[in-house]
C-alpha positions in Angstrom: 22.3 17.9 -58.9 23.6 15.3 -56.6 26.7 14.8 -58.7 27.2 18.6 -59.0 27.1 18.9 -55.2 29.9 16.2 -54.9 32.0 17.9 -57.5 31.6 21.4 -55.9 32.5 20.1 -52.4 35.5 18.2 -53.6 36.6 21.1 -55.7 36.5 23.3 -52.6 38.5 20.8 -50.7 41.2 20.4 -53.4 41.4 24.0 -54.3 41.7 25.2 -50.7 44.7 22.9 -50.2 46.5 25.2 -52.5 46.1 28.1 -50.0 49.6 27.1 -48.7 51.2 28.5 -51.9 49.9 32.0 -51.0 51.6 31.8 -47.5 54.1 34.7 -47.1 57.7 33.7 -46.5 58.4 33.1 -42.9 54.7 33.0 -41.9 52.5 30.3 -40.6 48.7 30.0 -40.6 47.5 30.5 -37.0 45.3 27.6 -36.0 44.1 28.8 -32.6 44.6 28.8 -28.9 45.0 25.8 -26.6 45.3 25.5 -22.9 47.1 22.9 -20.8 46.6 22.5 -17.0 48.8 21.3 -14.2 48.5 21.4 -10.4 45.1 21.7 -8.7 43.1 21.2 -12.0 40.1 19.5 -10.4 39.2 22.8 -8.7 38.7 24.6 -12.1 35.0 24.7 -13.2 34.2 23.7 -16.7 32.6 27.1 -17.4 35.8 28.9 -16.4 37.9 26.7 -18.8 35.9 28.1 -21.7 35.8 31.6 -20.3 39.6 31.7 -20.1 39.9 31.4 -23.9 36.9 33.6 -24.8 38.7 36.9 -25.2 42.1 35.7 -26.6 43.1 37.4 -29.8 43.2 36.8 -32.7 40.7 34.2 -33.8 42.1 31.2 -35.7 42.2 30.8 -39.4 38.8 29.3 -40.3 38.7 25.7 -41.5 36.3 23.3 -43.2 37.3 19.7 -42.3 41.0 19.6 -43.3 40.9 22.7 -45.6 40.7 26.5 -45.6 38.2 27.4 -48.4 37.5 30.9 -47.0 41.2 31.7 -46.9 41.8 30.3 -50.4 38.9 32.4 -51.8 40.3 35.5 -50.2 43.8 34.9 -51.5 43.0 33.7 -55.0 41.0 36.9 -55.7 44.1 38.9 -55.4 44.0 42.7 -55.1 40.6 44.3 -55.3 40.7 48.0 -56.1 36.9 48.8 -56.1 34.9 48.8 -52.9 31.8 47.4 -54.7 31.1 44.7 -57.3 31.2 41.0 -57.6 34.9 40.6 -57.0 34.8 42.7 -53.8 31.8 40.6 -52.6 33.5 37.3 -53.3 36.7 38.3 -51.6 35.4 40.0 -48.5 32.0 38.3 -48.0 32.7 34.7 -49.1 36.4 34.8 -48.4 38.2 35.1 -45.1 41.3 37.1 -44.4 44.1 34.6 -43.3 45.4 34.9 -39.7 49.2 34.5 -39.3 51.2 33.6 -36.3 52.9 37.0 -36.3 49.6 38.6 -35.4 49.5 36.8 -32.0 50.6 38.7 -28.9 51.4 35.8 -26.6 52.3 38.0 -23.6 49.1 40.0 -23.8 47.0 36.8 -24.0 48.9 35.4 -21.1 48.1 38.5 -19.0 44.4 38.2 -19.9 44.3 34.6 -18.6 46.1 35.6 -15.4 43.7 38.4 -14.8 40.7 36.2 -15.3 42.1 33.5 -13.0 42.7 36.1 -10.3 39.2 37.5 -10.7 37.9 34.0 -10.1 39.8 33.1 -7.0 43.1 31.6 -8.4 45.4 34.3 -6.9 48.6 32.2 -7.2 48.2 30.7 -10.7 51.2 30.7 -13.0 50.7 31.0 -16.8 53.4 30.4 -19.4 53.2 30.1 -23.2 54.7 28.3 -26.1 54.1 27.8 -29.9 53.5 24.4 -31.4 54.1 24.5 -35.2 54.5 22.5 -38.4 55.6 23.7 -41.8 52.6 25.7 -42.6 50.6 26.2 -39.4 51.1 27.0 -35.7 49.1 26.9 -32.4 49.5 29.0 -29.3 49.6 26.9 -26.2 49.2 28.4 -22.7 50.4 26.2 -19.8 48.4 27.0 -16.6 49.7 25.9 -13.2 47.0 26.1 -10.6 47.2 26.4 -6.8 44.2 25.8 -4.5 41.8 28.7 -5.2 40.2 31.0 -2.6 36.6 30.7 -1.5 34.1 33.0 0.1 33.8 32.7 3.8 31.4 34.8 5.8 29.8 38.0 4.7 28.9 40.6 7.4 26.5 43.4 6.6 27.4 46.6 8.4 28.3 46.8 12.1 25.7 49.2 13.4 22.6 47.0 14.0 20.6 50.1 15.1 21.0 51.6 11.6 17.8 51.2 9.6 19.8 51.1 6.3 22.0 48.3 7.6 19.0 46.3 8.6 17.6 46.8 5.1 20.9 45.7 3.5 20.8 42.5 5.6 17.2 41.9 4.4 18.2 42.4 0.8 21.1 40.0 1.2 19.0 37.3 2.8 16.4 37.6 0.1 18.7 37.1 -2.8 22.3 36.3 -1.7 25.0 36.5 -4.4 28.0 36.0 -2.1 27.6 32.5 -0.5 30.0 30.9 1.9 32.0 28.0 0.4 31.6 29.1 -3.2 34.5 30.0 -5.4 35.7 33.6 -4.9 34.6 35.7 -7.9 34.9 39.4 -8.2 31.8 39.5 -10.4 29.7 38.1 -7.4 30.9 41.0 -5.3 29.5 43.5 -7.8 26.3 41.5 -8.2 25.8 41.6 -4.4 26.1 45.4 -4.4 23.8 45.8 -7.3 21.2 43.4 -5.8 21.2 45.4 -2.6 20.9 48.7 -4.5 18.0 47.2 -6.5 16.2 46.3 -3.2 16.5 49.9 -2.0 15.4 51.3 -5.4 12.2 49.1 -5.2 11.5 50.5 -1.7 11.4 54.2 -2.6 15.2 55.1 -2.4 15.3 56.9 -5.6 19.0 57.9 -5.4 20.5 54.8 -3.9 23.2 53.3 -6.1 25.8 50.5 -5.6 28.6 53.0 -5.1 27.2 53.9 -1.7 28.4 50.5 -0.4 32.0 49.1 -0.1 33.8 46.0 0.9 36.5 45.2 3.4 38.2 41.8 2.9 40.3 39.6 5.2 42.2 36.4 4.1 44.8 36.4 6.9 43.8 33.0 8.3 45.7 31.4 5.4 43.0 28.8 4.8 42.1 29.9 1.3 39.0 31.7 2.7 38.1 35.3 2.3 36.0 37.0 5.0 34.0 40.0 3.8 32.5 43.0 5.5 30.0 45.1 3.4 29.6 48.6 4.7 27.6 51.7 3.8 29.5 54.9 3.2 29.5 57.4 6.1 28.1 60.9 5.9 25.7 60.3 3.0 23.6 63.2 1.8 19.9 63.2 2.9 18.4 62.6 -0.5 20.5 59.4 -1.0 19.1 57.8 2.1 15.5 59.0 1.9 12.4 57.4 0.5 10.5 59.0 -2.3 6.7 58.8 -3.0 5.0 59.2 -6.4 2.4 61.9 -6.2 1.2 62.0 -9.8 1.6 60.3 -13.2 1.2 62.2 -16.5 1.2 60.4 -19.8 1.8 62.6 -22.8 0.3 61.1 -26.0 0.3 64.3 -27.9 3.3 66.6 -27.5 2.3 70.2 -27.7 -1.4 69.6 -26.9 -3.1 71.0 -23.8 -6.1 68.7 -23.8 -5.9 66.6 -20.6 -8.1 63.7 -19.6 -8.0 62.7 -15.9 -8.4 59.0 -15.0 -8.9 58.2 -11.4 -6.8 60.0 -8.8 -3.7 61.8 -10.0 -3.4 60.0 -13.4 -3.5 62.4 -16.3 -3.3 61.6 -20.0 -2.5 64.4 -22.5 -4.3 63.8 -25.8 -5.0 65.5 -29.1 -8.8 64.9 -29.6 -8.4 65.5 -33.3 -5.7 62.7 -33.6 -6.7 60.3 -30.8 -4.7 57.1 -31.6 -5.2 55.4 -28.2 -8.0 55.6 -25.8 -6.7 56.9 -22.5 -8.6 54.4 -20.4 -6.9 51.5 -22.2 -3.6 52.7 -20.8 -4.3 52.3 -17.2 -3.9 48.5 -16.9 -0.3 48.8 -18.2 0.9 51.5 -15.9 2.5 50.0 -12.8 3.7 53.3 -11.5 0.9 54.2 -9.0 0.3 57.6 -7.5 0.5 57.6 -3.7 2.9 54.6 -3.6 6.6 54.6 -2.9 8.9 54.8 -6.0 9.9 51.4 -7.3 12.4 50.8 -10.1 10.8 47.4 -10.8 7.4 49.1 -11.4 9.1 51.6 -13.7 10.8 48.9 -15.7 7.6 46.8 -15.9 5.7 49.8 -17.2 8.3 50.4 -19.9 8.2 46.7 -20.9 4.4 46.6 -21.1 4.0 49.8 -23.0 6.7 48.8 -25.5 5.2 45.3 -26.0 1.9 46.9 -27.0 3.8 47.8 -30.2 1.9 51.1 -30.7 4.6 53.4 -29.5 7.8 54.4 -31.3 9.4 55.0 -28.0 8.5 55.6 -24.4 10.5 57.7 -22.0 9.9 58.1 -18.2 11.3 61.1 -16.3 10.7 62.3 -12.8 10.4 65.8 -11.3 11.6 65.9 -7.7 9.8 68.0 -5.1 11.6 68.5 -1.8 9.5 71.5 -0.6 7.1 69.4 1.6 7.6 67.3 4.6 8.5 64.3 2.5 10.4 63.7 -0.7 8.0 63.2 -3.6 8.2 62.5 -7.4 6.0 63.5 -10.3 6.3 60.9 -13.1 6.3 62.1 -16.6 5.8 59.6 -19.5 6.3 60.7 -23.1 5.0 58.2 -25.6 5.4 58.8 -29.3 3.0 56.8 -31.6 4.1 54.4 -34.3 2.4 54.3 -37.7 -0.9 52.4 -37.2 -1.0 50.4 -40.4 1.5 48.7 -42.7 1.3 46.4 -45.7 3.9 44.1 -47.1 4.3 42.1 -50.3 7.0 39.4 -50.7 8.0 37.1 -53.5 10.2 34.3 -52.3 11.6 30.9 -53.1 10.3 28.4 -50.6 11.7 25.0 -49.6 9.7 22.6 -47.5 10.6 19.7 -45.3 9.5 17.4 -48.2 12.0 18.9 -50.6 9.4 20.8 -52.6 10.9 24.0 -53.9 9.3 26.8 -55.9 8.2 30.4 -56.0 5.7 31.9 -53.6 4.0 35.2 -52.9 2.9 36.6 -49.6 0.7 39.6 -49.0 0.2 41.0 -45.6 -1.9 43.7 -44.0 -1.1 44.7 -40.4 -3.0 47.1 -38.2 -1.4 47.3 -34.7 -4.1 49.5 -33.2 -7.4 48.8 -35.0 -9.8 49.7 -32.2 -7.5 52.3 -30.5 -6.8 49.9 -27.7 -3.6 48.3 -29.0 -5.6 45.5 -30.7 -3.7 43.9 -33.5 -5.2 42.7 -36.7 -3.0 40.7 -39.1 -4.3 39.4 -42.5 -2.0 37.2 -44.5 -2.4 35.6 -47.9 0.1 33.1 -49.1 0.3 31.4 -52.4 2.9 28.8 -53.4 3.7 26.6 -56.4 6.3 24.0 -55.6 7.9 21.2 -57.5 10.3 18.5 -56.5 13.7 19.1 -58.0 15.4 15.9 -56.8 14.8 12.3 -56.2 12.3 9.9 -57.9 9.5 12.5 -57.3 11.3 14.9 -59.6 8.9 17.1 -61.5 5.9 16.4 -59.4 4.2 19.7 -58.4 1.8 21.0 -55.8 0.2 24.3 -55.1 -1.7 25.8 -52.2 -3.4 29.0 -51.1 -3.5 30.0 -47.4 -5.6 32.9 -46.0 -5.1 33.7 -42.3 -6.6 36.4 -40.1 -5.6 36.8 -36.5 -6.9 39.4 -34.0 -5.1 39.9 -30.7 -6.5 41.9 -27.7 -3.8 42.9 -25.2 -5.7 41.6 -22.3 -7.5 38.4 -21.2 -11.1 38.6 -22.6 -12.5 36.1 -20.1 -10.9 35.7 -16.7 -10.2 32.0 -16.9 -6.8 32.6 -15.3 -4.6 35.4 -14.0 -1.6 35.5 -16.4 1.6 36.7 -14.8 2.4 40.2 -16.0 4.8 41.2 -13.2 7.7 41.2 -15.5 6.0 43.3 -18.2 4.5 40.4 -20.0 1.2 41.4 -21.6 -1.2 38.5 -22.0 -3.4 38.6 -25.1 -6.7 37.1 -26.2 -6.3 35.6 -29.7 -8.9 34.9 -32.4 -8.1 33.1 -35.6 -9.8 32.5 -39.0 -8.1 30.5 -41.6 -8.8 29.0 -45.1 -6.5 26.7 -47.0 -6.7 25.1 -50.4 -4.1 22.5 -51.3 -3.7 20.5 -54.4 -1.2 17.8 -55.4 -2.8 16.8 -58.7 -1.2 13.4 -58.8 -3.0 12.4 -55.7 -5.6 14.7 -54.1 -7.1 18.2 -53.7 -8.2 19.3 -50.2 -9.5 22.4 -48.6 -10.0 23.4 -44.9 -11.6 26.2 -42.9 -10.7 26.9 -39.3 -11.5 29.2 -36.4 -10.2 29.3 -32.9 -10.2 31.4 -29.7 -7.6 31.4 -27.0 -4.8 33.2 -25.2 -1.1 33.7 -25.5 1.3 35.1 -23.0 4.9 35.2 -21.9 6.2 34.0 -18.5 9.5 33.3 -16.8 11.0 36.7 -17.5 9.9 36.5 -21.1 11.8 33.2 -21.7 8.7 31.0 -22.0 6.0 31.5 -24.6 2.6 30.0 -23.9 -0.2 29.5 -26.4 -3.6 28.2 -25.2 -6.3 27.5 -27.7 -9.4 27.3 -25.5 -11.4 26.0 -28.5 -10.8 25.5 -32.1 -12.9 24.2 -35.0 -11.4 23.0 -38.3 -13.4 21.6 -41.2 -11.4 19.5 -43.6 -13.0 18.6 -47.0 -11.5 16.2 -49.6 -12.4 17.7 -52.9 -10.8 15.3 -55.3 -8.8 12.1 -55.4 -6.8 10.5 -58.2 -7.0 6.9 -59.2 -3.6 6.3 -57.8 -4.7 7.6 -54.3 -7.8 5.4 -54.5 -5.5 2.5 -55.2 -3.4 3.3 -52.2 -6.6 3.4 -50.1 -7.8 0.0 -51.4 -4.4 -1.6 -50.7 -4.4 -0.2 -47.2 -1.2 1.7 -47.7 -3.0 4.8 -46.7 -6.1 5.2 -44.6 -9.2 6.6 -46.3 -10.5 7.8 -42.9 -7.5 10.1 -42.3 -8.2 11.9 -45.6 -12.0 12.0 -45.6 -14.2 15.0 -44.7 -14.0 15.6 -41.0 -14.4 18.1 -38.2 -11.5 18.7 -35.8 -13.0 20.3 -32.6 -11.0 20.8 -29.4 -8.4 22.7 -27.3 -4.6 22.7 -27.5 -1.7 24.1 -25.5 1.8 24.7 -26.7 4.8 26.1 -24.7 8.3 27.1 -25.8 11.1 27.7 -23.3 14.1 29.4 -25.0 16.3 31.4 -22.6 18.9 33.7 -24.3 22.6 32.8 -24.2 24.4 33.9 -21.1 27.9 35.2 -21.1 30.3 32.6 -19.7 27.9 29.8 -20.1 28.7 27.1 -22.6 25.4 25.3 -22.5 21.9 26.5 -23.2 18.6 24.7 -23.7 15.4 24.9 -25.8 12.3 23.0 -24.9 9.1 23.0 -27.0 6.0 21.0 -26.3 2.4 20.8 -27.3 -0.7 18.8 -26.3 -4.0 18.8 -28.2 -7.2 16.9 -28.0 -10.2 16.7 -30.3 -13.7 15.4 -30.2 -14.1 14.7 -26.5 -16.8 17.3 -25.7 -18.8 16.4 -28.9 -18.5 12.7 -28.1 -19.7 13.2 -24.6 -22.7 15.2 -25.7 -23.7 12.7 -28.4 -23.1 9.7 -26.1 -25.2 11.2 -23.3 -28.1 12.0 -25.7 -27.9 8.5 -27.3 -27.4 9.9 -30.8 -27.3 7.7 -33.9 -24.0 6.7 -35.4 -23.3 6.4 -39.2 -22.5 3.1 -41.0 -18.8 3.4 -39.8 -19.9 3.5 -36.2 -19.1 7.3 -35.9 -21.1 10.2 -34.5 -21.4 13.0 -37.1 -22.2 16.7 -37.1 -24.4 17.5 -40.2 -23.4 14.2 -41.7 -19.6 14.9 -41.2 -17.7 12.7 -38.7 -15.5 14.4 -36.1 -12.0 13.3 -35.2 -11.3 12.2 -31.7 -7.7 11.9 -30.5 -5.0 13.0 -28.1 -1.7 14.2 -29.5 1.5 15.1 -27.5 4.8 16.2 -28.9 8.0 17.4 -27.2 11.2 18.8 -28.7 14.3 19.0 -26.5 17.5 20.8 -27.8 20.8 21.3 -26.1 23.4 23.8 -27.5 27.0 23.3 -26.4 29.5 26.1 -27.1 32.7 24.1 -27.8 34.7 27.2 -28.8 34.0 30.7 -30.2 33.2 29.4 -33.7 32.2 25.8 -33.0 28.9 24.5 -31.6 27.4 21.1 -30.9 23.6 20.8 -31.0 21.7 17.7 -29.7 18.0 17.3 -30.3 15.4 14.8 -29.2 11.9 15.0 -30.9 9.2 12.7 -29.5 5.6 12.5 -30.4 2.6 10.3 -29.7 -0.9 10.5 -31.2 -3.7 8.2 -30.1 -7.1 8.1 -31.9 -9.9 6.6 -30.0 -13.7 6.1 -29.8 -15.0 8.1 -32.7 -11.8 7.7 -34.8 -9.6 4.7 -35.7 -7.0 6.9 -37.4 -5.4 10.2 -36.8 -6.2 12.9 -39.4 -3.5 12.9 -42.0 -2.3 16.4 -41.0 -1.8 15.2 -37.4 0.3 12.1 -38.2 4.1 12.0 -37.7 6.8 11.4 -40.3 10.6 11.4 -40.6 13.0 11.9 -43.5 13.7 15.2 -45.2 15.6 18.5 -44.8 14.8 19.0 -41.1 14.7 15.4 -40.1 16.7 12.4 -41.3 18.7 14.0 -44.0 20.0 10.8 -45.6 16.5 9.7 -46.5 13.9 11.1 -48.9 11.1 13.1 -47.3 8.6 11.1 -45.4 10.1 7.9 -46.7 11.0 6.1 -43.4 8.8 3.6 -41.7 6.6 2.9 -40.1 8.9 0.5 -38.2 10.5 -2.0 -40.6 7.8 -1.6 -43.2 9.0 -0.7 -46.7 6.8 0.5 -49.5 8.3 -1.3 -52.5 6.6 1.2 -54.8 8.6 4.1 -53.4 10.9 4.1 -56.3 7.9 3.9 -58.7 5.6 7.0 -58.6 7.3 8.4 -55.6 4.5 8.7 -53.0 6.8 8.8 -50.0 4.4 9.9 -47.3 4.9 7.1 -44.8 3.4 8.3 -41.5 2.7 7.0 -38.1 1.2 7.5 -34.7 4.4 7.5 -32.7 7.6 9.4 -33.4 11.2 9.3 -32.2 13.8 11.5 -33.7 17.4 12.0 -32.5 19.8 14.5 -34.1 23.4 15.7 -33.5 25.0 18.4 -35.5 28.4 20.1 -35.1 28.4 23.6 -36.6 31.4 25.7 -37.3 32.5 28.9 -39.1 34.4 28.6 -42.3 35.0 32.3 -42.8 32.9 35.1 -44.3 29.4 34.0 -45.1 30.3 30.3 -45.2 29.5 27.9 -42.4 29.9 24.2 -42.2 28.3 21.3 -40.4 28.7 17.6 -39.8 25.6 15.7 -38.6 24.1 12.3 -37.8 20.4 11.7 -37.5 18.3 8.7 -36.3 14.6 8.1 -36.0 11.5 6.4 -37.2 7.7 6.4 -36.9 5.4 3.6 -35.7 1.8 2.6 -35.8 -0.2 2.2 -32.6 -1.7 -1.0 -33.8 -0.6 -3.7 -36.2 -1.6 -3.2 -39.8 -1.7 -6.1 -42.3 -1.0 -3.9 -45.4 2.0 -2.4 -43.5 3.7 -5.3 -41.8 6.4 -4.5 -39.2 4.9 -1.0 -38.6 3.6 -1.7 -35.1 5.4 -0.1 -32.1 6.8 -2.7 -29.7 8.8 -1.5 -26.7 11.3 -4.4 -26.8 12.2 -3.8 -30.4 11.7 -0.2 -31.4 15.3 0.9 -30.7 16.5 -1.7 -33.2 14.2 -0.3 -35.9 15.8 3.2 -36.0 17.0 4.5 -39.3 20.3 6.3 -39.2 21.9 8.8 -41.6 24.9 11.1 -41.6 26.5 13.8 -43.8 27.9 17.3 -43.9 26.5 20.6 -44.8 27.4 23.9 -46.3 25.5 27.0 -45.2 25.6 30.5 -46.7 24.7 33.0 -43.9 23.9 36.4 -45.2 22.4 39.1 -43.0 18.8 38.4 -43.7 18.7 34.6 -44.6 20.7 31.4 -44.2 20.7 29.1 -47.2 21.4 25.5 -46.2 22.9 22.7 -48.4 23.0 19.4 -46.4 24.3 16.3 -48.2 23.2 13.1 -46.4 23.6 9.3 -46.9 21.8 6.5 -45.1 23.9 4.4 -42.7 21.1 2.1 -41.4 17.9 1.1 -43.3 15.5 -0.6 -40.8 13.5 -2.4 -43.5 16.6 -4.5 -44.2 15.7 -6.6 -41.2 18.5 -9.1 -41.6 21.3 -6.6 -42.2 20.1 -3.1 -41.5 23.5 -1.4 -41.4 24.6 -0.5 -45.0 27.9 1.3 -44.3 29.8 -1.4 -46.0 27.8 -0.9 -49.2 28.9 2.7 -49.7 30.8 2.7 -53.1 29.8 6.1 -54.7 28.9 4.3 -58.0 26.3 5.9 -60.2 23.6 3.5 -59.1 24.5 3.9 -55.4 24.5 7.7 -55.7 21.1 7.8 -57.4 19.6 5.7 -54.6 21.4 7.0 -51.5 22.9 10.4 -52.0 20.4 13.0 -50.7 20.9 16.7 -51.2 18.7 18.8 -49.0 18.3 22.5 -49.9 16.5 24.6 -47.3 16.2 28.0 -45.6 17.4 28.4 -42.0 18.8 25.9 -39.5 17.0 22.5 -39.1 16.8 23.0 -35.4 
């Protein structure tokens, strides 16, 4: 398979070079847009440099390294008459239509750049263009000469200080200013300021207030590159536009056409069908932020919509208002129409799974989902998964494993015990979560194990739904080793693996995990992802047994019904930075750090809690779990292939450049580094102990390139990696000079990783 991968990749590279022979006479392949800057270039923000090229047309002809495989596929398929079939699929899905220089409108693109510069304070910028070309390709170049840009000076709100509306506009501006003195003049900030003020009014009862009721006057006559602004409110506004509205009643219609009404509290009505009651009316009240008797608030309206939609029991939710102007004040009657979703669903899926340890094989997943089991938006999900996997590559080729996983989770859309007050001001619905799980795993060459677990906790969103929190207040997992092979027993006896980490044990304790993943923002070329978790086990049990002077077993461990419990602290953090280099080119950097410390009742972490590196989502130039710990090397790795080298400390660094190749094809070039270490020295695994003064010199390094097929529902990834640095070669760890692509070298060093989805 490794040789086949090389042949395929080189075939693509060689064949795509022949794309030039399909080039029409007088044409050139368009290679993209470039910008050159002169003048006051230091005043141009980095974000704006990317933004200037964002809307230039057309996109460049897609490339992979030095070739154009997508273009070659498109051209070699020739004319396709049918709109379906394999030929149509290959040409229009795998292939990419070439882009020629004649399709580029240089003057129009120049006008786009000039307009964007003007909108961002560069009023006197000059933009020219030219074409740089060779025999077969051409690039559009835009030469931008910059003068000193304009900046915001003062912003005055109204002139009539006795006007109540002017005072409110000033309050809104001070609360969340968008136009700030000294900042680069940007037209987008002017609109943001008007929208922010309108939002302030909307949240204070002004139902009809809109940004269009305000306008700017600008003055830049002092010739100091500063713009003074005056924000006014339109004269002679109609009374409804400048009046506050109060909500007098809220009606929720859960059954269109029904006349059965249940009244909850004051002025809250729920229309139901008693014969088809899918949601208890009283369960709705905590999620309705629109309150009778209070001033209208757009924020409360939006929060209500978010919370009701996140319950997942409604197909859609609409909110309308009836305006009543007959009384002494303006009032609103809120009308909510909520259409129910189907309560239950079932799903069966047969798939081909690929794990981080390069095991591949068929799997089946059965799922039952009830999104409203107790008619209070409680969610029950029962999932059964079965997998049979076999290693297709490497020295473990042919070795198989199978496992069965049964999982049931029950979520209540509220906090069952008031341990904390989760923030739901942005429509985030906290949930109480219960879990039951059973797993049976067998790797016949080594061991068979089962586990049963249960937990109770909470999960919620925060930070405007960009941060996911999962708190397991208490979890209990019982792990039982059912069977071991003679080979595994030998590894135990040699000290290569710890018997304690595999033996029967209880894992009892809390955990907390958090994921921060803000969505991409237009005009921003950098975004971040942060994931972290902390878990502990055994502390409460150890404290109880220690205080009661309980008896320990022969291994100096406290036990529960003759089963020892694990005691440890484990912390892991995953940091990712995504750089948008161009429209079709991204750079991703990742740092993955972990520490697990067993203590008191345990001398080793449970095997499932230990760290490893190597594999499809780790160091892709090394076999799965084959690196470390430290400079240790298991000389038997090329024997029976038990590669699971684990540790208590993890450091992993990854960099990957991702780019489009056209159609469904995407490419990548990557470099990975990392290792695992032991907390304490181990005689059977010399060199595995973590030492601060030497750990950085013990990093394994690999590199390679990848081919990804990105269809609408799945991304199939082929990453070909080679090792560049082997830490166990202490005297000469760098092995770059040993690359020769011979048969023996390929067998030992060429690693083809096949996986589903991006590695990070």
